[in-house]
Structures are given as structure tokens and as C-alpha cells.
N, C-alpha and C positions, 0 to 999 in steps of 0.2 A: 253199258260201256260206262268206263272212267270218266268221269268230267274233268278230273285233271291232266287225263292225256290228252286234250283237245286243245288246252292251253299253249301259246306260242312264247317263245323267249322273247323278253321285253328288248323293243325295239330303240333304239338311241335316234334323237332326232340328228339332222345332218347338221354340221360344225357351222358355226357362226362364222360369216366372212367380215373380214375387216374394212368392209366399205365406210366411207366418210359419215359422219352424223348430216342430218337431213338438211338442205338446204336451209330451212328455218333457222336452225341454231348457229349457223355462218352468219347468216343475217344478223343475227341478236349479237353474237360475239363481234363483228365489227361494228355494229353501231355503239356496244359497251365501251368498247376500244377507243374509237374515235370520241366516245363523250368523256373520257377519262382524261385522252389527251388535251381536248378542248376545254375542259375544267383546269388541268394543270397550265397551260397557257394564260387563262386570265388569271390565275392567280400570282403567276411570276408578273405580268403586265400590271396588276394591282398594285403589286411590291414594288416594283420599279418607278411606279408614278407616282409615289408615296414617300420614298427615299427621301428627296431633297428637301419634302417637307419636316421629315422625321427630323434629319439633319439640322434645319433650323430651328426647330421646338427644341431640341435638346440642347444648340448653344444658346438659345435666349433663357432656358429653362436653367441650365448650371451655372450661368452668369451672375449672380443677382446684383453685381456692381456694376451692370451696363448703364450708360446713360442713354440717353434718347438717339442722339447721332450714330451711336451702335446699333441699336435696334434697327433703325432705318434702313444701315448698310446691311444688316442681315435680311429683312425684310425685303430690299431691292433686289438682293442676292437670289433670293428664293424665286423670287416674282421673273426675274430674267429667265429663270429656267423654263417657265410655261408660259409666257405672254414673251412678245417682239420686243427685242431692246431698243427699236425706234420709239416704243410708246412709253417705259419705264425709265430710262437712263437720265432723261431728262427733266424727271418730276422731284418737286420739292413742295412745302408748305402745303397750300389749301387742294392744288393740283395733284399731290400724292393722296392727300386723305381723299378728293373724289374718286380717285381711280380704288383706293382701298375700300371705298364706300360702294362704288359700281359693281366690284368683283364679289363682295359677299352677300348672300342670299337675303333678300329684303327682310325676312323676320330677324335677322341680326346686327340690322343695322343700330338700334337705338342703344344696343349694349355697348358695339363698338364704340359710338360716339361718347359715352357716357365715360367708358374706360380710358378713351385717349384724349378728350378734353379738347384742351386747343395746344397740345404739346408739339404737334407739327409746325404751328405758327411760332411757337415760343420756344424754340428749342435751341435757339442760338443766343438767347439770353443768360448773362451770367447768373441771376440771382434763380435758378429753377432749384426746387425742394425736392430731396430724395423722394416723397411721395410722388414727384411727376414722373420722377424715370420710373418708380415700380409700378406707376398705374399705365403707363405706355407700355412697358414691359408685357405687362398683361395683356394690352391690349394688342402688341404684336403678337402674341403667341394664341390669344382667341382668333385672331384673322388668318394665323397659319393652318389652325386647325378646322375653321371653318372656308375658307376662301380658295385653298390649295388641295388638290389640282383642281383645274377649273371644272365644275360639273358638266360643261359644254365646249362645244368647241366655238359657240356663238360668241361666248365672252371673249375669247381672245381675238376671234375676229373682229367684233365690235370694237375693240379698244383698237384694231389696228387700221381699221378704217376712220375711225375718230380721229386717229394721228395724222392719217393723210388728208383731212379736212383742214 
């Protein structure tokens, strides 16, 4: 007998049906999409939280002839965006400097103190030098970079409760 005669024609497999992917792939896709959306919202919130900070830093850095009173106005405006109005609006002199120090991280207190000197106490004196204005301008930019936005709501709430006492 002829061995080739016993061979049968090639049989094609059944057509592959268009069923959806396995459930595991759908779960991975949903988790991936949710993760991307979560990251996008976090980035948007991060930028919104730092928008006022960036505006204030730009305003202080772009104008080299700002005096201490102008810097204080910018600092108060920026602080009002993050802290309660009752706590910020009436601060001046030592109380303003204490507030600025309280909102800074502990590790940055000394540098801020050296940059600001006693500028807040002497800001209304006539004989302020240009170096006093420049050093307070640097101190203001330093505070804006390190204190805003507050790292936690604890600082904002603490300043609110202190103002009620």
C-alpha cells in the first residue's frame, strides 16, 4: 500500500472567537488608568498649591529696588493665601517675625534670622541702608521657598488656635 494515500488533508483549527480579554487583564487596565488619573490630579494639586508661592517669589526677585515694607506686603499677601486672615492681617514687627519663624522648618530658622536681622523692627526708620533692603529681600525669598505652602495643615491650624487664645 501506498503510505501517502493514508494521509488526510490538513485540517484547519476552528476560528478564534472575539471574546474579551481575560478578567485579569481588565483589572490591570482599570488599575493602570486609575493610577494615571491619580498621578495627574496630584500634579495639578501640587502646581495649584505652589502657584501663589511662585508668583510671590517672582515679584520679589524681579524687583531689586523693593524696600522692606514692599517685601512685607508681598509676604503677607502670600501668607494670606495659605493661612487664616485673622492670624496674618494684624502682624507686624516682632510678632510677624515670630510667625515667619514658626512657619519655617526648624533647620532653616538660623539662616532666616541672619538674613532678616532686625529688619522688621527697624523697617520704619529713615536711615535704612540698601543692604538692609537687599538682605530682607533675600530673607523674604528664602521664607517663600521654604515655608510655603505649609507642609501640613497642623501649622495652619496651630496658628489659628493661637490667634483665638
